[in-house]
VEXRO-970048 format. One record per residue (C-alpha): residue number from 1; x, y, z; residue in three letters. Coordinates in steps of 0.25 Angstrom, whole numbers. Layout:
<atom tipa="NUM" px="X" py="Y" pz="Z" gugu="Ala"/>
...
END
This chain:
<atom tipa="1" px="0" py="0" pz="0" gugu="Met"/>
<atom tipa="2" px="11" py="10" pz="3" gugu="Asn"/>
<atom tipa="3" px="16" py="9" pz="-11" gugu="Lys"/>
<atom tipa="4" px="3" py="13" pz="-17" gugu="Leu"/>
<atom tipa="5" px="2" py="27" pz="-23" gugu="Thr"/>
<atom tipa="6" px="-12" py="28" pz="-19" gugu="Thr"/>
<atom tipa="7" px="-8" py="26" pz="-4" gugu="Glu"/>
<atom tipa="8" px="4" py="36" pz="-5" gugu="Ala"/>
<atom tipa="9" px="3" py="49" pz="2" gugu="Arg"/>
<atom tipa="10" px="1" py="61" pz="-6" gugu="Asn"/>
<atom tipa="11" px="10" py="73" pz="-3" gugu="Pro"/>
<atom tipa="12" px="0" py="83" pz="-8" gugu="Ala"/>
<atom tipa="13" px="-10" py="79" pz="3" gugu="Ser"/>
<atom tipa="14" px="-1" py="77" pz="15" gugu="Glu"/>
<atom tipa="15" px="-7" py="89" pz="22" gugu="Gln"/>
<atom tipa="16" px="-21" py="87" pz="16" gugu="Ile"/>
<atom tipa="17" px="-27" py="88" pz="30" gugu="Asp"/>
<atom tipa="18" px="-22" py="102" pz="31" gugu="Thr"/>
<atom tipa="19" px="-28" py="107" pz="18" gugu="Leu"/>
<atom tipa="20" px="-41" py="116" pz="16" gugu="Ser"/>
<atom tipa="21" px="-53" py="110" pz="8" gugu="Pro"/>
<atom tipa="22" px="-48" py="118" pz="-4" gugu="Leu"/>
<atom tipa="23" px="-34" py="113" pz="-3" gugu="Glu"/>
<atom tipa="24" px="-39" py="98" pz="-2" gugu="Ile"/>
<atom tipa="25" px="-47" py="100" pz="-14" gugu="Val"/>
<atom tipa="26" px="-36" py="106" pz="-22" gugu="Arg"/>
<atom tipa="27" px="-27" py="95" pz="-18" gugu="Leu"/>
<atom tipa="28" px="-36" py="84" pz="-21" gugu="Met"/>
<atom tipa="29" px="-39" py="91" pz="-35" gugu="Asn"/>
<atom tipa="30" px="-24" py="92" pz="-38" gugu="Ala"/>
<atom tipa="31" px="-22" py="77" pz="-34" gugu="Glu"/>
<atom tipa="32" px="-35" py="73" pz="-43" gugu="Asp"/>
<atom tipa="33" px="-29" py="80" pz="-55" gugu="Ala"/>
<atom tipa="34" px="-18" py="69" pz="-55" gugu="Lys"/>
<atom tipa="35" px="-29" py="58" pz="-57" gugu="Val"/>
<atom tipa="36" px="-32" py="61" pz="-72" gugu="Ala"/>
<atom tipa="37" px="-17" py="61" pz="-75" gugu="Glu"/>
<atom tipa="38" px="-15" py="47" pz="-68" gugu="Ala"/>
<atom tipa="39" px="-27" py="42" pz="-76" gugu="Val"/>
<atom tipa="40" px="-22" py="47" pz="-89" gugu="Gly"/>
<atom tipa="41" px="-9" py="40" pz="-87" gugu="Arg"/>
<atom tipa="42" px="-17" py="27" pz="-88" gugu="Glu"/>
<atom tipa="43" px="-24" py="31" pz="-101" gugu="Ala"/>
<atom tipa="44" px="-19" py="19" pz="-109" gugu="Glu"/>
<atom tipa="45" px="-22" py="9" pz="-99" gugu="Ala"/>
<atom tipa="46" px="-36" py="15" pz="-97" gugu="Ile"/>
<atom tipa="47" px="-38" py="14" pz="-112" gugu="Ala"/>
<atom tipa="48" px="-34" py="0" pz="-113" gugu="Gln"/>
<atom tipa="49" px="-44" py="-3" pz="-102" gugu="Ala"/>
<atom tipa="50" px="-55" py="4" pz="-109" gugu="Ile"/>
<atom tipa="51" px="-52" py="-5" pz="-122" gugu="Glu"/>
<atom tipa="52" px="-53" py="-17" pz="-114" gugu="Val"/>
<atom tipa="53" px="-66" py="-14" pz="-106" gugu="Ile"/>
<atom tipa="54" px="-73" py="-9" pz="-119" gugu="Ala"/>
<atom tipa="55" px="-69" py="-22" pz="-126" gugu="Asp"/>
<atom tipa="56" px="-73" py="-31" pz="-114" gugu="Arg"/>
<atom tipa="57" px="-87" py="-24" pz="-113" gugu="Leu"/>
<atom tipa="58" px="-89" py="-25" pz="-128" gugu="Ser"/>
<atom tipa="59" px="-87" py="-40" pz="-127" gugu="His"/>
<atom tipa="60" px="-97" py="-43" pz="-116" gugu="Asn"/>
<atom tipa="61" px="-87" py="-40" pz="-105" gugu="Gly"/>
<atom tipa="62" px="-89" py="-31" pz="-92" gugu="Arg"/>
<atom tipa="63" px="-81" py="-21" pz="-85" gugu="Leu"/>
<atom tipa="64" px="-79" py="-24" pz="-71" gugu="Val"/>
<atom tipa="65" px="-73" py="-14" pz="-60" gugu="Tyr"/>
<atom tipa="66" px="-67" py="-20" pz="-48" gugu="Leu"/>
<atom tipa="67" px="-63" py="-12" pz="-36" gugu="Gly"/>
<atom tipa="68" px="-63" py="-10" pz="-21" gugu="Ala"/>
<atom tipa="69" px="-67" py="3" pz="-13" gugu="Gly"/>
<atom tipa="70" px="-66" py="16" pz="-21" gugu="Thr"/>
<atom tipa="71" px="-61" py="8" pz="-33" gugu="Ser"/>
<atom tipa="72" px="-72" py="-1" pz="-33" gugu="Gly"/>
<atom tipa="73" px="-83" py="10" pz="-31" gugu="Arg"/>
<atom tipa="74" px="-77" py="17" pz="-43" gugu="Leu"/>
<atom tipa="75" px="-78" py="5" pz="-52" gugu="Gly"/>
<atom tipa="76" px="-92" py="2" pz="-48" gugu="Val"/>
<atom tipa="77" px="-96" py="17" pz="-50" gugu="Leu"/>
<atom tipa="78" px="-90" py="16" pz="-64" gugu="Asp"/>
<atom tipa="79" px="-97" py="3" pz="-67" gugu="Ala"/>
<atom tipa="80" px="-110" py="9" pz="-62" gugu="Thr"/>
<atom tipa="81" px="-110" py="21" pz="-71" gugu="Glu"/>
<atom tipa="82" px="-108" py="13" pz="-84" gugu="Cys"/>
<atom tipa="83" px="-123" py="9" pz="-86" gugu="Pro"/>
<atom tipa="84" px="-129" py="23" pz="-85" gugu="Pro"/>
<atom tipa="85" px="-118" py="29" pz="-93" gugu="Thr"/>
<atom tipa="86" px="-116" py="19" pz="-104" gugu="Phe"/>
<atom tipa="87" px="-128" py="10" pz="-103" gugu="Ser"/>
<atom tipa="88" px="-120" py="-2" pz="-100" gugu="Thr"/>
<atom tipa="89" px="-126" py="-14" pz="-92" gugu="Pro"/>
<atom tipa="90" px="-123" py="-14" pz="-77" gugu="Pro"/>
<atom tipa="91" px="-115" py="-27" pz="-79" gugu="Glu"/>
<atom tipa="92" px="-106" py="-21" pz="-90" gugu="Leu"/>
<atom tipa="93" px="-97" py="-13" pz="-80" gugu="Val"/>
<atom tipa="94" px="-96" py="-19" pz="-66" gugu="Val"/>
<atom tipa="95" px="-91" py="-13" pz="-53" gugu="Gly"/>
<atom tipa="96" px="-86" py="-22" pz="-42" gugu="Leu"/>
<atom tipa="97" px="-81" py="-17" pz="-29" gugu="Ile"/>
<atom tipa="98" px="-75" py="-25" pz="-17" gugu="Ala"/>
<atom tipa="99" px="-85" py="-27" pz="-7" gugu="Gly"/>
<atom tipa="100" px="-97" py="-26" pz="-16" gugu="Gly"/>
<atom tipa="101" px="-108" py="-15" pz="-18" gugu="Pro"/>
<atom tipa="102" px="-107" py="-12" pz="-3" gugu="Ala"/>
<atom tipa="103" px="-93" py="-7" pz="-5" gugu="Ala"/>
<atom tipa="104" px="-98" py="4" pz="-14" gugu="Leu"/>
<atom tipa="105" px="-103" py="12" pz="-2" gugu="Thr"/>
<atom tipa="106" px="-94" py="7" pz="9" gugu="Arg"/>
<atom tipa="107" px="-81" py="1" pz="11" gugu="Ala"/>
<atom tipa="108" px="-81" py="-14" pz="12" gugu="Val"/>
<atom tipa="109" px="-68" py="-17" pz="20" gugu="Glu"/>
<atom tipa="110" px="-59" py="-27" pz="15" gugu="Gly"/>
<atom tipa="111" px="-66" py="-31" pz="2" gugu="Ala"/>
<atom tipa="112" px="-55" py="-26" pz="-7" gugu="Glu"/>
<atom tipa="113" px="-45" py="-35" pz="0" gugu="Asp"/>
<atom tipa="114" px="-52" py="-48" pz="-6" gugu="His"/>
<atom tipa="115" px="-48" py="-52" pz="-20" gugu="Pro"/>
<atom tipa="116" px="-58" py="-63" pz="-20" gugu="Glu"/>
<atom tipa="117" px="-69" py="-53" pz="-18" gugu="Phe"/>
<atom tipa="118" px="-66" py="-48" pz="-32" gugu="Ala"/>
<atom tipa="119" px="-66" py="-62" pz="-38" gugu="Ile"/>
<atom tipa="120" px="-80" py="-64" pz="-32" gugu="Glu"/>
<atom tipa="121" px="-85" py="-51" pz="-37" gugu="Asp"/>
<atom tipa="122" px="-80" py="-53" pz="-51" gugu="Leu"/>
<atom tipa="123" px="-85" py="-68" pz="-51" gugu="Ser"/>
<atom tipa="124" px="-99" py="-62" pz="-47" gugu="Arg"/>
<atom tipa="125" px="-100" py="-54" pz="-59" gugu="Ile"/>
<atom tipa="126" px="-95" py="-66" pz="-68" gugu="Asn"/>
<atom tipa="127" px="-82" py="-59" pz="-73" gugu="Leu"/>
<atom tipa="128" px="-78" py="-65" pz="-86" gugu="Thr"/>
<atom tipa="129" px="-66" py="-63" pz="-96" gugu="Arg"/>
<atom tipa="130" px="-74" py="-54" pz="-104" gugu="Ala"/>
<atom tipa="131" px="-74" py="-43" pz="-93" gugu="Asp"/>
<atom tipa="132" px="-64" py="-32" pz="-89" gugu="Val"/>
<atom tipa="133" px="-61" py="-30" pz="-74" gugu="Val"/>
<atom tipa="134" px="-56" py="-16" pz="-69" gugu="Val"/>
<atom tipa="135" px="-50" py="-18" pz="-55" gugu="Gly"/>
<atom tipa="136" px="-49" py="-5" pz="-48" gugu="Ile"/>
<atom tipa="137" px="-40" py="-3" pz="-36" gugu="Ala"/>
<atom tipa="138" px="-33" py="10" pz="-34" gugu="Thr"/>
<atom tipa="139" px="-22" py="3" pz="-25" gugu="Ser"/>
<atom tipa="140" px="-20" py="-8" pz="-36" gugu="Gly"/>
<atom tipa="141" px="-20" py="-18" pz="-25" gugu="Arg"/>
<atom tipa="142" px="-34" py="-21" pz="-20" gugu="Thr"/>
<atom tipa="143" px="-36" py="-36" pz="-19" gugu="Pro"/>
<atom tipa="144" px="-50" py="-36" pz="-23" gugu="Tyr"/>
<atom tipa="145" px="-47" py="-29" pz="-36" gugu="Val"/>
<atom tipa="146" px="-34" py="-37" pz="-39" gugu="Ile"/>
<atom tipa="147" px="-42" py="-50" pz="-36" gugu="Gly"/>
<atom tipa="148" px="-52" py="-46" pz="-46" gugu="Gly"/>
<atom tipa="149" px="-43" py="-43" pz="-57" gugu="Leu"/>
<atom tipa="150" px="-35" py="-56" pz="-55" gugu="Glu"/>
<atom tipa="151" px="-49" py="-63" pz="-56" gugu="Tyr"/>
<atom tipa="152" px="-53" py="-55" pz="-68" gugu="Ala"/>
<atom tipa="153" px="-40" py="-59" pz="-75" gugu="Arg"/>
<atom tipa="154" px="-42" py="-74" pz="-72" gugu="Gln"/>
<atom tipa="155" px="-55" py="-73" pz="-80" gugu="Leu"/>
<atom tipa="156" px="-48" py="-65" pz="-91" gugu="Lys"/>
<atom tipa="157" px="-56" py="-53" pz="-88" gugu="Ala"/>
<atom tipa="158" px="-48" py="-40" pz="-91" gugu="Phe"/>
<atom tipa="159" px="-42" py="-35" pz="-79" gugu="Ala"/>
<atom tipa="160" px="-40" py="-20" pz="-77" gugu="Ile"/>
<atom tipa="161" px="-33" py="-14" pz="-65" gugu="Gly"/>
<atom tipa="162" px="-35" py="1" pz="-60" gugu="Leu"/>
<atom tipa="163" px="-26" py="6" pz="-49" gugu="Ala"/>
<atom tipa="164" px="-20" py="19" pz="-45" gugu="Cys"/>
<atom tipa="165" px="-6" py="13" pz="-41" gugu="Asn"/>
<atom tipa="166" px="5" py="8" pz="-50" gugu="Glu"/>
<atom tipa="167" px="10" py="-7" pz="-51" gugu="Ser"/>
<atom tipa="168" px="-2" py="-11" pz="-42" gugu="Ser"/>
<atom tipa="169" px="-6" py="-26" pz="-39" gugu="Ala"/>
<atom tipa="170" px="-18" py="-23" pz="-48" gugu="Leu"/>
<atom tipa="171" px="-9" py="-22" pz="-60" gugu="Ala"/>
<atom tipa="172" px="-4" py="-36" pz="-59" gugu="Ala"/>
<atom tipa="173" px="-18" py="-42" pz="-61" gugu="Val"/>
<atom tipa="174" px="-23" py="-32" pz="-72" gugu="Ala"/>
<atom tipa="175" px="-23" py="-34" pz="-87" gugu="Asp"/>
<atom tipa="176" px="-23" py="-18" pz="-88" gugu="Leu"/>
<atom tipa="177" px="-19" py="-8" pz="-77" gugu="Met"/>
<atom tipa="178" px="-24" py="6" pz="-75" gugu="Ile"/>
<atom tipa="179" px="-16" py="14" pz="-65" gugu="Ala"/>
<atom tipa="180" px="-18" py="29" pz="-63" gugu="Pro"/>
<atom tipa="181" px="-8" py="33" pz="-53" gugu="Ile"/>
<atom tipa="182" px="-14" py="45" pz="-46" gugu="Val"/>
<atom tipa="183" px="-4" py="46" pz="-34" gugu="Gly"/>
<atom tipa="184" px="-7" py="47" pz="-19" gugu="Pro"/>
<atom tipa="185" px="-21" py="51" pz="-14" gugu="Glu"/>
<atom tipa="186" px="-22" py="64" pz="-6" gugu="Ile"/>
<atom tipa="187" px="-27" py="55" pz="5" gugu="Ile"/>
<atom tipa="188" px="-17" py="43" pz="5" gugu="Ser"/>
<atom tipa="189" px="-24" py="31" pz="0" gugu="Gly"/>
<atom tipa="190" px="-38" py="37" pz="-3" gugu="Ser"/>
<atom tipa="191" px="-39" py="31" pz="-17" gugu="Thr"/>
<atom tipa="192" px="-53" py="36" pz="-19" gugu="Arg"/>
<atom tipa="193" px="-46" py="49" pz="-22" gugu="Leu"/>
<atom tipa="194" px="-37" py="50" pz="-34" gugu="Lys"/>
<atom tipa="195" px="-36" py="35" pz="-37" gugu="Ala"/>
<atom tipa="196" px="-52" py="35" pz="-36" gugu="Gly"/>
<atom tipa="197" px="-53" py="46" pz="-46" gugu="Thr"/>
<atom tipa="198" px="-43" py="40" pz="-55" gugu="Ala"/>
<atom tipa="199" px="-50" py="27" pz="-54" gugu="Thr"/>
<atom tipa="200" px="-64" py="33" pz="-58" gugu="Lys"/>
<atom tipa="201" px="-57" py="40" pz="-70" gugu="Met"/>
<atom tipa="202" px="-52" py="27" pz="-75" gugu="Val"/>
<atom tipa="203" px="-65" py="20" pz="-73" gugu="Leu"/>
<atom tipa="204" px="-72" py="31" pz="-81" gugu="Asn"/>
<atom tipa="205" px="-62" py="29" pz="-92" gugu="Met"/>
<atom tipa="206" px="-64" py="14" pz="-93" gugu="Leu"/>
<atom tipa="207" px="-79" py="14" pz="-93" gugu="Thr"/>
<atom tipa="208" px="-81" py="26" pz="-102" gugu="Thr"/>
<atom tipa="209" px="-70" py="22" pz="-112" gugu="Gly"/>
<atom tipa="210" px="-75" py="8" pz="-113" gugu="Ala"/>
<atom tipa="211" px="-90" py="13" pz="-115" gugu="Met"/>
<atom tipa="212" px="-86" py="23" pz="-125" gugu="Val"/>
<atom tipa="213" px="-78" py="12" pz="-133" gugu="Arg"/>
<atom tipa="214" px="-91" py="4" pz="-132" gugu="Leu"/>
<atom tipa="215" px="-99" py="15" pz="-139" gugu="Gly"/>
<atom tipa="216" px="-106" py="20" pz="-126" gugu="Lys"/>
<atom tipa="217" px="-104" py="34" pz="-130" gugu="Thr"/>
<atom tipa="218" px="-105" py="42" pz="-143" gugu="Tyr"/>
<atom tipa="219" px="-95" py="53" pz="-142" gugu="Gly"/>
<atom tipa="220" px="-96" py="57" pz="-127" gugu="Asn"/>
<atom tipa="221" px="-111" py="54" pz="-126" gugu="Arg"/>
<atom tipa="222" px="-116" py="43" pz="-118" gugu="Met"/>
<atom tipa="223" px="-124" py="36" pz="-128" gugu="Val"/>
<atom tipa="224" px="-127" py="23" pz="-121" gugu="Asp"/>
<atom tipa="225" px="-132" py="29" pz="-108" gugu="Leu"/>
<atom tipa="226" px="-145" py="24" pz="-101" gugu="Lys"/>
<atom tipa="227" px="-155" py="35" pz="-99" gugu="Ala"/>
<atom tipa="228" px="-159" py="31" pz="-85" gugu="Thr"/>
<atom tipa="229" px="-162" py="44" pz="-79" gugu="Asn"/>
<atom tipa="230" px="-167" py="58" pz="-84" gugu="Ala"/>
<atom tipa="231" px="-153" py="64" pz="-86" gugu="Lys"/>
<atom tipa="232" px="-149" py="52" pz="-95" gugu="Leu"/>
<atom tipa="233" px="-162" py="53" pz="-103" gugu="Val"/>
<atom tipa="234" px="-159" py="67" pz="-106" gugu="Ile"/>
<atom tipa="235" px="-144" py="64" pz="-110" gugu="Arg"/>
<atom tipa="236" px="-149" py="52" pz="-119" gugu="Thr"/>
<atom tipa="237" px="-159" py="61" pz="-126" gugu="Arg"/>
<atom tipa="238" px="-148" py="72" pz="-128" gugu="Arg"/>
<atom tipa="239" px="-138" py="63" pz="-133" gugu="Ile"/>
<atom tipa="240" px="-148" py="57" pz="-143" gugu="Val"/>
<atom tipa="241" px="-152" py="71" pz="-148" gugu="Ala"/>
<atom tipa="242" px="-137" py="75" pz="-149" gugu="Asp"/>
<atom tipa="243" px="-133" py="63" pz="-157" gugu="Leu"/>
<atom tipa="244" px="-146" py="63" pz="-166" gugu="Thr"/>
<atom tipa="245" px="-150" py="78" pz="-168" gugu="Gly"/>
<atom tipa="246" px="-163" py="75" pz="-162" gugu="Leu"/>
<atom tipa="247" px="-170" py="84" pz="-152" gugu="Ser"/>
<atom tipa="248" px="-170" py="78" pz="-138" gugu="Glu"/>
<atom tipa="249" px="-185" py="76" pz="-139" gugu="Glu"/>
<atom tipa="250" px="-183" py="68" pz="-152" gugu="Gln"/>
<atom tipa="251" px="-171" py="61" pz="-145" gugu="Ala"/>
<atom tipa="252" px="-180" py="56" pz="-134" gugu="Ala"/>
<atom tipa="253" px="-190" py="50" pz="-144" gugu="Glu"/>
<atom tipa="254" px="-178" py="43" pz="-151" gugu="Gln"/>
<atom tipa="255" px="-173" py="37" pz="-138" gugu="Leu"/>
<atom tipa="256" px="-187" py="33" pz="-135" gugu="Ser"/>
<atom tipa="257" px="-188" py="25" pz="-148" gugu="Lys"/>
<atom tipa="258" px="-175" py="18" pz="-144" gugu="Cys"/>
<atom tipa="259" px="-178" py="14" pz="-130" gugu="Asp"/>
<atom tipa="260" px="-169" py="26" pz="-124" gugu="Gly"/>
<atom tipa="261" px="-156" py="20" pz="-131" gugu="Glu"/>
<atom tipa="262" px="-148" py="32" pz="-135" gugu="Leu"/>
<atom tipa="263" px="-139" py="25" pz="-145" gugu="Lys"/>
<atom tipa="264" px="-151" py="18" pz="-151" gugu="Thr"/>
<atom tipa="265" px="-158" py="31" pz="-152" gugu="Ala"/>
<atom tipa="266" px="-147" py="38" pz="-159" gugu="Val"/>
<atom tipa="267" px="-144" py="27" pz="-169" gugu="Val"/>
<atom tipa="268" px="-159" py="26" pz="-172" gugu="Ala"/>
<atom tipa="269" px="-160" py="40" pz="-176" gugu="His"/>
<atom tipa="270" px="-147" py="41" pz="-183" gugu="Gln"/>
<atom tipa="271" px="-151" py="29" pz="-193" gugu="His"/>
<atom tipa="272" px="-166" py="31" pz="-192" gugu="Gly"/>
<atom tipa="273" px="-168" py="17" pz="-187" gugu="Val"/>
<atom tipa="274" px="-176" py="11" pz="-176" gugu="Thr"/>
<atom tipa="275" px="-170" py="8" pz="-162" gugu="Ala"/>
<atom tipa="276" px="-169" py="-6" pz="-165" gugu="Glu"/>
<atom tipa="277" px="-161" py="-4" pz="-178" gugu="Val"/>
<atom tipa="278" px="-152" py="7" pz="-170" gugu="Ala"/>
<atom tipa="279" px="-149" py="-4" pz="-160" gugu="Arg"/>
<atom tipa="280" px="-144" py="-13" pz="-171" gugu="Thr"/>
<atom tipa="281" px="-135" py="-2" pz="-177" gugu="Ile"/>
<atom tipa="282" px="-129" py="1" pz="-163" gugu="Leu"/>
<atom tipa="283" px="-127" py="-14" pz="-161" gugu="Leu"/>
<atom tipa="284" px="-119" py="-15" pz="-174" gugu="Gln"/>
<atom tipa="285" px="-111" py="-3" pz="-170" gugu="Ala"/>
<atom tipa="286" px="-108" py="-10" pz="-157" gugu="Asn"/>
<atom tipa="287" px="-115" py="1" pz="-149" gugu="Gly"/>
<atom tipa="288" px="-107" py="12" pz="-155" gugu="Gln"/>
<atom tipa="289" px="-116" py="24" pz="-158" gugu="Leu"/>
<atom tipa="290" px="-106" py="31" pz="-167" gugu="Arg"/>
<atom tipa="291" px="-105" py="19" pz="-175" gugu="Thr"/>
<atom tipa="292" px="-120" py="16" pz="-175" gugu="Ala"/>
<atom tipa="293" px="-123" py="31" pz="-179" gugu="Met"/>
<atom tipa="294" px="-114" py="30" pz="-191" gugu="Ser"/>
<atom tipa="295" px="-117" py="16" pz="-196" gugu="Ser"/>
<atom tipa="296" px="-126" py="13" pz="-208" gugu="Ala"/>
<atom tipa="297" px="-141" py="10" pz="-204" gugu="Glu"/>
<atom tipa="298" px="-143" py="-5" pz="-201" gugu="Cys"/>
END
């Protein structure tokens, strides 16, 4: 533990208990500014992970996040946000945390120290070689995560490690390692701070990048979102109007004809076809709206 960067003392914050609130804010902001640079240094590894994830998801595989404590909570958070954002089934991106759902709101002491718990959790979701597992452990030494990645590799699932320390034990059991080194925290060992921010940034990139590759966006628009509340209904209508030139009222009518499916509504209007034919065009375009819009009518 003494050799971990995330456990080291940060010289900039040695007198933090003597600082004013404004000085604390400025210190934290200065330290947080280093996070994006650390993540940027891992760009190639993150890009490789996106390619692997997109490929696995396009061949009936799943993305599984595995972590303990803050790392586990961030994985569950990212997984939970995929269905409303990208209209993915809940089982496509899965978040597992040491100690189970109860650990999302309170610490489950000792759960992270048992690698066999990870094996049980992965077995419970029937992990297969088609899946990709991202083991998240800022220290790079969490037994729960290491045990999970070892099990994933035994099944020939693709194992990605995410840590904020160099040359960690996690790297030895990962097919691909992502390691943004953010330096010592302003509160020694409190990895919910810079390490947690770096972790969230990387997870944002993994799912967003993979979903873009899978055709879940058109430009920077979320074209596979589910209109499950008033805000999303309005957004869906506006996107259809923007892409088709229809008024928002006409866009609403078009969506109604297409069971609220944004991409179907756009393609149906573009080609002047029924919702059923539009779905066929999208299927042949592998769900890529840009391709479907420019294809010859089926």
